[in-house]
mmCIF file of the C-alpha atoms, coordinates in Angstrom:
data_MODEL
# 
_entry.id   MODEL 
# 
loop_
_atom_site.group_PDB 
_atom_site.id 
_atom_site.type_symbol 
_atom_site.label_atom_id 
_atom_site.label_alt_id 
_atom_site.label_comp_id 
_atom_site.label_asym_id 
_atom_site.label_entity_id 
_atom_site.label_seq_id 
_atom_site.pdbx_PDB_ins_code 
_atom_site.Cartn_x 
_atom_site.Cartn_y 
_atom_site.Cartn_z 
_atom_site.occupancy 
_atom_site.B_iso_or_equiv 
_atom_site.pdbx_formal_charge 
_atom_site.auth_seq_id 
_atom_site.auth_comp_id 
_atom_site.auth_asym_id 
_atom_site.auth_atom_id 
_atom_site.pdbx_PDB_model_num 
ATOM 1   C CA . UNK A 1 1   ? 0.000   0.000  0.000  1.00 0.00 ? 1   UNK A CA 1 
ATOM 2   C CA . UNK A 1 2   ? 1.016   3.591  -0.657 1.00 0.00 ? 2   UNK A CA 1 
ATOM 3   C CA . UNK A 1 3   ? -0.513  6.397  1.416  1.00 0.00 ? 3   UNK A CA 1 
ATOM 4   C CA . UNK A 1 4   ? 0.129   9.305  3.740  1.00 0.00 ? 4   UNK A CA 1 
ATOM 5   C CA . UNK A 1 5   ? -1.184  9.297  7.304  1.00 0.00 ? 5   UNK A CA 1 
ATOM 6   C CA . UNK A 1 6   ? -2.031  12.787 8.593  1.00 0.00 ? 6   UNK A CA 1 
ATOM 7   C CA . UNK A 1 7   ? -2.622  14.201 12.062 1.00 0.00 ? 7   UNK A CA 1 
ATOM 8   C CA . UNK A 1 8   ? -3.274  17.774 13.198 1.00 0.00 ? 8   UNK A CA 1 
ATOM 9   C CA . UNK A 1 9   ? -3.444  19.312 16.648 1.00 0.00 ? 9   UNK A CA 1 
ATOM 10  C CA . UNK A 1 10  ? -5.294  22.617 17.073 1.00 0.00 ? 10  UNK A CA 1 
ATOM 11  C CA . UNK A 1 11  ? -4.849  25.642 19.350 1.00 0.00 ? 11  UNK A CA 1 
ATOM 12  C CA . UNK A 1 12  ? -8.570  25.977 20.064 1.00 0.00 ? 12  UNK A CA 1 
ATOM 13  C CA . UNK A 1 13  ? -11.984 24.905 18.783 1.00 0.00 ? 13  UNK A CA 1 
ATOM 14  C CA . UNK A 1 14  ? -11.550 26.749 15.491 1.00 0.00 ? 14  UNK A CA 1 
ATOM 15  C CA . UNK A 1 15  ? -10.655 24.225 12.816 1.00 0.00 ? 15  UNK A CA 1 
ATOM 16  C CA . UNK A 1 16  ? -8.198  26.627 11.163 1.00 0.00 ? 16  UNK A CA 1 
ATOM 17  C CA . UNK A 1 17  ? -6.166  26.917 14.388 1.00 0.00 ? 17  UNK A CA 1 
ATOM 18  C CA . UNK A 1 18  ? -3.676  24.173 13.473 1.00 0.00 ? 18  UNK A CA 1 
ATOM 19  C CA . UNK A 1 19  ? -0.671  24.277 15.812 1.00 0.00 ? 19  UNK A CA 1 
ATOM 20  C CA . UNK A 1 20  ? 1.051   21.074 14.732 1.00 0.00 ? 20  UNK A CA 1 
ATOM 21  C CA . UNK A 1 21  ? 0.964   18.685 11.808 1.00 0.00 ? 21  UNK A CA 1 
ATOM 22  C CA . UNK A 1 22  ? 2.540   15.325 11.142 1.00 0.00 ? 22  UNK A CA 1 
ATOM 23  C CA . UNK A 1 23  ? 2.573   13.231 7.984  1.00 0.00 ? 23  UNK A CA 1 
ATOM 24  C CA . UNK A 1 24  ? 3.757   9.620  7.817  1.00 0.00 ? 24  UNK A CA 1 
ATOM 25  C CA . UNK A 1 25  ? 4.537   8.447  4.285  1.00 0.00 ? 25  UNK A CA 1 
ATOM 26  C CA . UNK A 1 26  ? 4.017   4.768  3.432  1.00 0.00 ? 26  UNK A CA 1 
ATOM 27  C CA . UNK A 1 27  ? 5.312   3.195  0.225  1.00 0.00 ? 27  UNK A CA 1 
ATOM 28  C CA . UNK A 1 28  ? 5.085   -0.512 -0.554 1.00 0.00 ? 28  UNK A CA 1 
ATOM 29  C CA . UNK A 1 29  ? 3.744   -1.258 2.941  1.00 0.00 ? 29  UNK A CA 1 
ATOM 30  C CA . UNK A 1 30  ? 6.715   0.425  4.672  1.00 0.00 ? 30  UNK A CA 1 
ATOM 31  C CA . UNK A 1 31  ? 6.994   3.734  6.502  1.00 0.00 ? 31  UNK A CA 1 
ATOM 32  C CA . UNK A 1 32  ? 9.595   5.545  4.389  1.00 0.00 ? 32  UNK A CA 1 
ATOM 33  C CA . UNK A 1 33  ? 9.365   9.143  5.565  1.00 0.00 ? 33  UNK A CA 1 
ATOM 34  C CA . UNK A 1 34  ? 7.887   11.322 8.270  1.00 0.00 ? 34  UNK A CA 1 
ATOM 35  C CA . UNK A 1 35  ? 7.258   15.041 8.528  1.00 0.00 ? 35  UNK A CA 1 
ATOM 36  C CA . UNK A 1 36  ? 6.477   17.031 11.653 1.00 0.00 ? 36  UNK A CA 1 
ATOM 37  C CA . UNK A 1 37  ? 6.108   20.750 12.207 1.00 0.00 ? 37  UNK A CA 1 
ATOM 38  C CA . UNK A 1 38  ? 4.742   23.074 14.789 1.00 0.00 ? 38  UNK A CA 1 
ATOM 39  C CA . UNK A 1 39  ? 2.534   25.742 13.212 1.00 0.00 ? 39  UNK A CA 1 
ATOM 40  C CA . UNK A 1 40  ? 1.995   29.277 14.442 1.00 0.00 ? 40  UNK A CA 1 
ATOM 41  C CA . UNK A 1 41  ? -1.770  29.894 14.324 1.00 0.00 ? 41  UNK A CA 1 
ATOM 42  C CA . UNK A 1 42  ? -3.177  33.410 14.035 1.00 0.00 ? 42  UNK A CA 1 
ATOM 43  C CA . UNK A 1 43  ? -5.591  32.724 16.865 1.00 0.00 ? 43  UNK A CA 1 
ATOM 44  C CA . UNK A 1 44  ? -5.006  32.236 20.622 1.00 0.00 ? 44  UNK A CA 1 
ATOM 45  C CA . UNK A 1 45  ? -4.557  28.928 22.411 1.00 0.00 ? 45  UNK A CA 1 
ATOM 46  C CA . UNK A 1 46  ? -7.359  27.612 24.616 1.00 0.00 ? 46  UNK A CA 1 
ATOM 47  C CA . UNK A 1 47  ? -6.211  26.033 27.869 1.00 0.00 ? 47  UNK A CA 1 
ATOM 48  C CA . UNK A 1 48  ? -8.106  22.786 27.242 1.00 0.00 ? 48  UNK A CA 1 
ATOM 49  C CA . UNK A 1 49  ? -6.370  22.177 23.901 1.00 0.00 ? 49  UNK A CA 1 
ATOM 50  C CA . UNK A 1 50  ? -2.990  22.870 25.506 1.00 0.00 ? 50  UNK A CA 1 
ATOM 51  C CA . UNK A 1 51  ? -3.907  20.445 28.293 1.00 0.00 ? 51  UNK A CA 1 
ATOM 52  C CA . UNK A 1 52  ? -4.558  17.738 25.672 1.00 0.00 ? 52  UNK A CA 1 
ATOM 53  C CA . UNK A 1 53  ? -1.484  18.142 23.451 1.00 0.00 ? 53  UNK A CA 1 
ATOM 54  C CA . UNK A 1 54  ? 0.932   20.109 25.601 1.00 0.00 ? 54  UNK A CA 1 
ATOM 55  C CA . UNK A 1 55  ? 1.686   22.783 22.983 1.00 0.00 ? 55  UNK A CA 1 
ATOM 56  C CA . UNK A 1 56  ? 1.865   26.369 24.284 1.00 0.00 ? 56  UNK A CA 1 
ATOM 57  C CA . UNK A 1 57  ? 1.981   29.761 22.579 1.00 0.00 ? 57  UNK A CA 1 
ATOM 58  C CA . UNK A 1 58  ? 5.714   30.032 23.355 1.00 0.00 ? 58  UNK A CA 1 
ATOM 59  C CA . UNK A 1 59  ? 6.365   26.690 21.617 1.00 0.00 ? 59  UNK A CA 1 
ATOM 60  C CA . UNK A 1 60  ? 5.106   28.018 18.278 1.00 0.00 ? 60  UNK A CA 1 
ATOM 61  C CA . UNK A 1 61  ? 6.585   31.531 18.509 1.00 0.00 ? 61  UNK A CA 1 
ATOM 62  C CA . UNK A 1 62  ? 9.219   30.761 15.866 1.00 0.00 ? 62  UNK A CA 1 
ATOM 63  C CA . UNK A 1 63  ? 7.194   28.169 13.927 1.00 0.00 ? 63  UNK A CA 1 
ATOM 64  C CA . UNK A 1 64  ? 6.005   28.771 10.366 1.00 0.00 ? 64  UNK A CA 1 
ATOM 65  C CA . UNK A 1 65  ? 2.405   29.777 9.787  1.00 0.00 ? 65  UNK A CA 1 
ATOM 66  C CA . UNK A 1 66  ? 0.197   27.516 7.695  1.00 0.00 ? 66  UNK A CA 1 
ATOM 67  C CA . UNK A 1 67  ? 0.657   29.407 4.390  1.00 0.00 ? 67  UNK A CA 1 
ATOM 68  C CA . UNK A 1 68  ? 4.448   29.075 4.756  1.00 0.00 ? 68  UNK A CA 1 
ATOM 69  C CA . UNK A 1 69  ? 4.194   25.352 5.495  1.00 0.00 ? 69  UNK A CA 1 
ATOM 70  C CA . UNK A 1 70  ? 1.613   24.436 2.827  1.00 0.00 ? 70  UNK A CA 1 
ATOM 71  C CA . UNK A 1 71  ? 3.879   24.568 -0.282 1.00 0.00 ? 71  UNK A CA 1 
ATOM 72  C CA . UNK A 1 72  ? 6.180   21.986 1.337  1.00 0.00 ? 72  UNK A CA 1 
ATOM 73  C CA . UNK A 1 73  ? 3.402   19.439 1.905  1.00 0.00 ? 73  UNK A CA 1 
ATOM 74  C CA . UNK A 1 74  ? 0.937   20.254 -0.901 1.00 0.00 ? 74  UNK A CA 1 
ATOM 75  C CA . UNK A 1 75  ? 2.545   17.763 -3.340 1.00 0.00 ? 75  UNK A CA 1 
ATOM 76  C CA . UNK A 1 76  ? 1.376   14.919 -1.075 1.00 0.00 ? 76  UNK A CA 1 
ATOM 77  C CA . UNK A 1 77  ? -2.271  15.879 -1.672 1.00 0.00 ? 77  UNK A CA 1 
ATOM 78  C CA . UNK A 1 78  ? -3.036  14.731 -5.219 1.00 0.00 ? 78  UNK A CA 1 
ATOM 79  C CA . UNK A 1 79  ? -6.120  13.394 -6.976 1.00 0.00 ? 79  UNK A CA 1 
ATOM 80  C CA . UNK A 1 80  ? -4.730  9.833  -7.058 1.00 0.00 ? 80  UNK A CA 1 
ATOM 81  C CA . UNK A 1 81  ? -3.067  9.830  -3.616 1.00 0.00 ? 81  UNK A CA 1 
ATOM 82  C CA . UNK A 1 82  ? -4.571  8.340  -0.487 1.00 0.00 ? 82  UNK A CA 1 
ATOM 83  C CA . UNK A 1 83  ? -4.488  10.363 2.736  1.00 0.00 ? 83  UNK A CA 1 
ATOM 84  C CA . UNK A 1 84  ? -5.412  8.506  5.912  1.00 0.00 ? 84  UNK A CA 1 
ATOM 85  C CA . UNK A 1 85  ? -6.385  9.803  9.346  1.00 0.00 ? 85  UNK A CA 1 
ATOM 86  C CA . UNK A 1 86  ? -7.900  8.442  12.534 1.00 0.00 ? 86  UNK A CA 1 
ATOM 87  C CA . UNK A 1 87  ? -11.145 10.401 12.874 1.00 0.00 ? 87  UNK A CA 1 
ATOM 88  C CA . UNK A 1 88  ? -10.536 11.830 9.412  1.00 0.00 ? 88  UNK A CA 1 
ATOM 89  C CA . UNK A 1 89  ? -13.454 14.279 9.591  1.00 0.00 ? 89  UNK A CA 1 
ATOM 90  C CA . UNK A 1 90  ? -11.457 16.266 12.138 1.00 0.00 ? 90  UNK A CA 1 
ATOM 91  C CA . UNK A 1 91  ? -8.125  16.279 10.268 1.00 0.00 ? 91  UNK A CA 1 
ATOM 92  C CA . UNK A 1 92  ? -9.712  16.850 6.854  1.00 0.00 ? 92  UNK A CA 1 
ATOM 93  C CA . UNK A 1 93  ? -11.743 19.641 8.437  1.00 0.00 ? 93  UNK A CA 1 
ATOM 94  C CA . UNK A 1 94  ? -8.602  21.257 9.858  1.00 0.00 ? 94  UNK A CA 1 
ATOM 95  C CA . UNK A 1 95  ? -6.889  21.076 6.476  1.00 0.00 ? 95  UNK A CA 1 
ATOM 96  C CA . UNK A 1 96  ? -9.941  22.392 4.613  1.00 0.00 ? 96  UNK A CA 1 
ATOM 97  C CA . UNK A 1 97  ? -10.558 25.193 7.135  1.00 0.00 ? 97  UNK A CA 1 
ATOM 98  C CA . UNK A 1 98  ? -6.892  26.217 7.178  1.00 0.00 ? 98  UNK A CA 1 
ATOM 99  C CA . UNK A 1 99  ? -6.784  26.388 3.391  1.00 0.00 ? 99  UNK A CA 1 
ATOM 100 C CA . UNK A 1 100 ? -10.010 28.431 3.300  1.00 0.00 ? 100 UNK A CA 1 
ATOM 101 C CA . UNK A 1 101 ? -8.903  30.721 6.136  1.00 0.00 ? 101 UNK A CA 1 
ATOM 102 C CA . UNK A 1 102 ? -5.691  31.587 4.305  1.00 0.00 ? 102 UNK A CA 1 
ATOM 103 C CA . UNK A 1 103 ? -7.415  31.665 0.897  1.00 0.00 ? 103 UNK A CA 1 
ATOM 104 C CA . UNK A 1 104 ? -5.345  28.795 -0.516 1.00 0.00 ? 104 UNK A CA 1 
ATOM 105 C CA . UNK A 1 105 ? -6.729  26.428 -3.181 1.00 0.00 ? 105 UNK A CA 1 
ATOM 106 C CA . UNK A 1 106 ? -8.165  23.155 -1.926 1.00 0.00 ? 106 UNK A CA 1 
ATOM 107 C CA . UNK A 1 107 ? -6.669  20.058 -3.542 1.00 0.00 ? 107 UNK A CA 1 
ATOM 108 C CA . UNK A 1 108 ? -8.560  16.957 -4.559 1.00 0.00 ? 108 UNK A CA 1 
ATOM 109 C CA . UNK A 1 109 ? -7.308  13.744 -2.953 1.00 0.00 ? 109 UNK A CA 1 
ATOM 110 C CA . UNK A 1 110 ? -8.485  10.373 -1.716 1.00 0.00 ? 110 UNK A CA 1 
ATOM 111 C CA . UNK A 1 111 ? -9.188  9.835  1.981  1.00 0.00 ? 111 UNK A CA 1 
ATOM 112 C CA . UNK A 1 112 ? -9.755  6.942  4.361  1.00 0.00 ? 112 UNK A CA 1 
ATOM 113 C CA . UNK A 1 113 ? -10.734 7.068  8.036  1.00 0.00 ? 113 UNK A CA 1 
ATOM 114 C CA . UNK A 1 114 ? -9.214  4.382  10.277 1.00 0.00 ? 114 UNK A CA 1 
ATOM 115 C CA . UNK A 1 115 ? -11.938 4.992  12.882 1.00 0.00 ? 115 UNK A CA 1 
ATOM 116 C CA . UNK A 1 116 ? -14.444 3.736  10.318 1.00 0.00 ? 116 UNK A CA 1 
ATOM 117 C CA . UNK A 1 117 ? -12.288 0.782  9.262  1.00 0.00 ? 117 UNK A CA 1 
ATOM 118 C CA . UNK A 1 118 ? -11.559 -0.221 12.856 1.00 0.00 ? 118 UNK A CA 1 
ATOM 119 C CA . UNK A 1 119 ? -15.276 -0.108 13.719 1.00 0.00 ? 119 UNK A CA 1 
ATOM 120 C CA . UNK A 1 120 ? -15.970 -2.418 10.791 1.00 0.00 ? 120 UNK A CA 1 
ATOM 121 C CA . UNK A 1 121 ? -13.103 -4.848 11.332 1.00 0.00 ? 121 UNK A CA 1 
ATOM 122 C CA . UNK A 1 122 ? -12.937 -4.835 15.150 1.00 0.00 ? 122 UNK A CA 1 
ATOM 123 C CA . UNK A 1 123 ? -16.499 -4.360 16.452 1.00 0.00 ? 123 UNK A CA 1 
ATOM 124 C CA . UNK A 1 124 ? -15.561 -6.136 19.693 1.00 0.00 ? 124 UNK A CA 1 
ATOM 125 C CA . UNK A 1 125 ? -13.256 -3.305 20.848 1.00 0.00 ? 125 UNK A CA 1 
ATOM 126 C CA . UNK A 1 126 ? -14.675 -1.273 23.750 1.00 0.00 ? 126 UNK A CA 1 
ATOM 127 C CA . UNK A 1 127 ? -14.291 1.888  21.654 1.00 0.00 ? 127 UNK A CA 1 
ATOM 128 C CA . UNK A 1 128 ? -12.356 2.926  18.562 1.00 0.00 ? 128 UNK A CA 1 
ATOM 129 C CA . UNK A 1 129 ? -10.277 5.805  19.883 1.00 0.00 ? 129 UNK A CA 1 
ATOM 130 C CA . UNK A 1 130 ? -6.716  5.819  18.611 1.00 0.00 ? 130 UNK A CA 1 
ATOM 131 C CA . UNK A 1 131 ? -5.180  4.750  21.916 1.00 0.00 ? 131 UNK A CA 1 
ATOM 132 C CA . UNK A 1 132 ? -7.691  1.916  22.360 1.00 0.00 ? 132 UNK A CA 1 
ATOM 133 C CA . UNK A 1 133 ? -7.199  0.520  18.841 1.00 0.00 ? 133 UNK A CA 1 
ATOM 134 C CA . UNK A 1 134 ? -3.424  0.713  19.246 1.00 0.00 ? 134 UNK A CA 1 
ATOM 135 C CA . UNK A 1 135 ? -3.557  -1.075 22.612 1.00 0.00 ? 135 UNK A CA 1 
ATOM 136 C CA . UNK A 1 136 ? -5.837  -3.814 21.239 1.00 0.00 ? 136 UNK A CA 1 
ATOM 137 C CA . UNK A 1 137 ? -3.630  -4.352 18.166 1.00 0.00 ? 137 UNK A CA 1 
ATOM 138 C CA . UNK A 1 138 ? -0.362  -4.012 20.118 1.00 0.00 ? 138 UNK A CA 1 
ATOM 139 C CA . UNK A 1 139 ? 0.703   -0.979 18.045 1.00 0.00 ? 139 UNK A CA 1 
ATOM 140 C CA . UNK A 1 140 ? 3.098   1.468  19.684 1.00 0.00 ? 140 UNK A CA 1 
ATOM 141 C CA . UNK A 1 141 ? 1.643   4.841  20.670 1.00 0.00 ? 141 UNK A CA 1 
ATOM 142 C CA . UNK A 1 142 ? 4.062   6.546  23.039 1.00 0.00 ? 142 UNK A CA 1 
ATOM 143 C CA . UNK A 1 143 ? 2.607   10.053 23.249 1.00 0.00 ? 143 UNK A CA 1 
ATOM 144 C CA . UNK A 1 144 ? -1.074  10.192 22.349 1.00 0.00 ? 144 UNK A CA 1 
ATOM 145 C CA . UNK A 1 145 ? -1.940  13.657 20.943 1.00 0.00 ? 145 UNK A CA 1 
ATOM 146 C CA . UNK A 1 146 ? 1.590   14.167 19.685 1.00 0.00 ? 146 UNK A CA 1 
ATOM 147 C CA . UNK A 1 147 ? 0.859   14.570 15.977 1.00 0.00 ? 147 UNK A CA 1 
ATOM 148 C CA . UNK A 1 148 ? 3.853   12.498 14.840 1.00 0.00 ? 148 UNK A CA 1 
ATOM 149 C CA . UNK A 1 149 ? 3.123   9.597  17.171 1.00 0.00 ? 149 UNK A CA 1 
ATOM 150 C CA . UNK A 1 150 ? -0.563  9.729  16.205 1.00 0.00 ? 150 UNK A CA 1 
ATOM 151 C CA . UNK A 1 151 ? 0.114   9.781  12.436 1.00 0.00 ? 151 UNK A CA 1 
ATOM 152 C CA . UNK A 1 152 ? 2.588   6.898  12.760 1.00 0.00 ? 152 UNK A CA 1 
ATOM 153 C CA . UNK A 1 153 ? 0.057   4.900  14.806 1.00 0.00 ? 153 UNK A CA 1 
ATOM 154 C CA . UNK A 1 154 ? -2.655  5.598  12.218 1.00 0.00 ? 154 UNK A CA 1 
ATOM 155 C CA . UNK A 1 155 ? -0.346  4.359  9.448  1.00 0.00 ? 155 UNK A CA 1 
ATOM 156 C CA . UNK A 1 156 ? 0.372   1.189  11.408 1.00 0.00 ? 156 UNK A CA 1 
ATOM 157 C CA . UNK A 1 157 ? -3.343  0.556  12.004 1.00 0.00 ? 157 UNK A CA 1 
ATOM 158 C CA . UNK A 1 158 ? -4.056  0.702  8.272  1.00 0.00 ? 158 UNK A CA 1 
ATOM 159 C CA . UNK A 1 159 ? -1.049  -1.502 7.473  1.00 0.00 ? 159 UNK A CA 1 
ATOM 160 C CA . UNK A 1 160 ? -2.302  -4.071 10.020 1.00 0.00 ? 160 UNK A CA 1 
ATOM 161 C CA . UNK A 1 161 ? -5.824  -3.979 8.574  1.00 0.00 ? 161 UNK A CA 1 
ATOM 162 C CA . UNK A 1 162 ? -4.484  -4.402 5.029  1.00 0.00 ? 162 UNK A CA 1 
ATOM 163 C CA . UNK A 1 163 ? -2.375  -7.350 6.146  1.00 0.00 ? 163 UNK A CA 1 
ATOM 164 C CA . UNK A 1 164 ? -5.200  -8.955 8.121  1.00 0.00 ? 164 UNK A CA 1 
ATOM 165 C CA . UNK A 1 165 ? -8.185  -8.244 5.850  1.00 0.00 ? 165 UNK A CA 1 
ATOM 166 C CA . UNK A 1 166 ? -6.703  -7.387 2.436  1.00 0.00 ? 166 UNK A CA 1 
ATOM 167 C CA . UNK A 1 167 ? -6.620  -4.142 0.493  1.00 0.00 ? 167 UNK A CA 1 
ATOM 168 C CA . UNK A 1 168 ? -9.745  -5.006 -1.523 1.00 0.00 ? 168 UNK A CA 1 
ATOM 169 C CA . UNK A 1 169 ? -11.895 -4.764 1.613  1.00 0.00 ? 169 UNK A CA 1 
ATOM 170 C CA . UNK A 1 170 ? -10.393 -1.347 2.401  1.00 0.00 ? 170 UNK A CA 1 
ATOM 171 C CA . UNK A 1 171 ? -11.340 0.156  -0.965 1.00 0.00 ? 171 UNK A CA 1 
ATOM 172 C CA . UNK A 1 172 ? -14.965 0.559  0.109  1.00 0.00 ? 172 UNK A CA 1 
ATOM 173 C CA . UNK A 1 173 ? -13.832 3.074  2.755  1.00 0.00 ? 173 UNK A CA 1 
ATOM 174 C CA . UNK A 1 174 ? -12.004 5.391  0.334  1.00 0.00 ? 174 UNK A CA 1 
ATOM 175 C CA . UNK A 1 175 ? -13.726 8.650  -0.581 1.00 0.00 ? 175 UNK A CA 1 
ATOM 176 C CA . UNK A 1 176 ? -12.804 11.553 -2.810 1.00 0.00 ? 176 UNK A CA 1 
ATOM 177 C CA . UNK A 1 177 ? -12.149 14.873 -1.084 1.00 0.00 ? 177 UNK A CA 1 
ATOM 178 C CA . UNK A 1 178 ? -12.572 17.962 -3.243 1.00 0.00 ? 178 UNK A CA 1 
# 
C-alpha cells in the first residue's frame, strides 16, 4: 500500500487553528518518511487544547504559519493519492478550514478514516479511539496527541488492517475529497 497518514493538533476549537501537523509516508507497505512541524496559528490557544497536546503559545513563537508550510506538503495531496487519518473528519476539516482561512486552493485527494475501518473490522473493541485501537492491536503509541506519534500509529493501524483483511476490503472506505 502507498498512502500518507495525517494528524493535526489545534490551538482551540476553530478548525483553522492548526498548531502542529505530522505526515507519515508509506510506500510498498513500509513507513519511508515522516514530517512534523509546529505551526503558528493566528488565533489564541485555549487552555483545554494545551492540556490535551501540551503545545503552548511560546512553543510556536518561531514556527512557520500555515501558508508558509503548505507549499512543502501540498505535493502529497493529489487526486490519485490516499491520505489517511484516525477520525478523518477532524483532520480533513482542519486542512480544509486552514486552506479556506488563508485563501489557498483546496486540492482533490483520496481519503480513508481508520476509525471507520476499525469499527468495521474490530467491532468487539470497547471503543475505537486511537489509543484503544493501538492497545488492542499491540501498536506502539508513546505520546497520544503528539501529531507524529498519532500519524505513525494511524499508518500502522491501516497496514495491520491491510495485512489482516486485504486491500480489496479497504477500498470501500475510500472517498474523494474535493
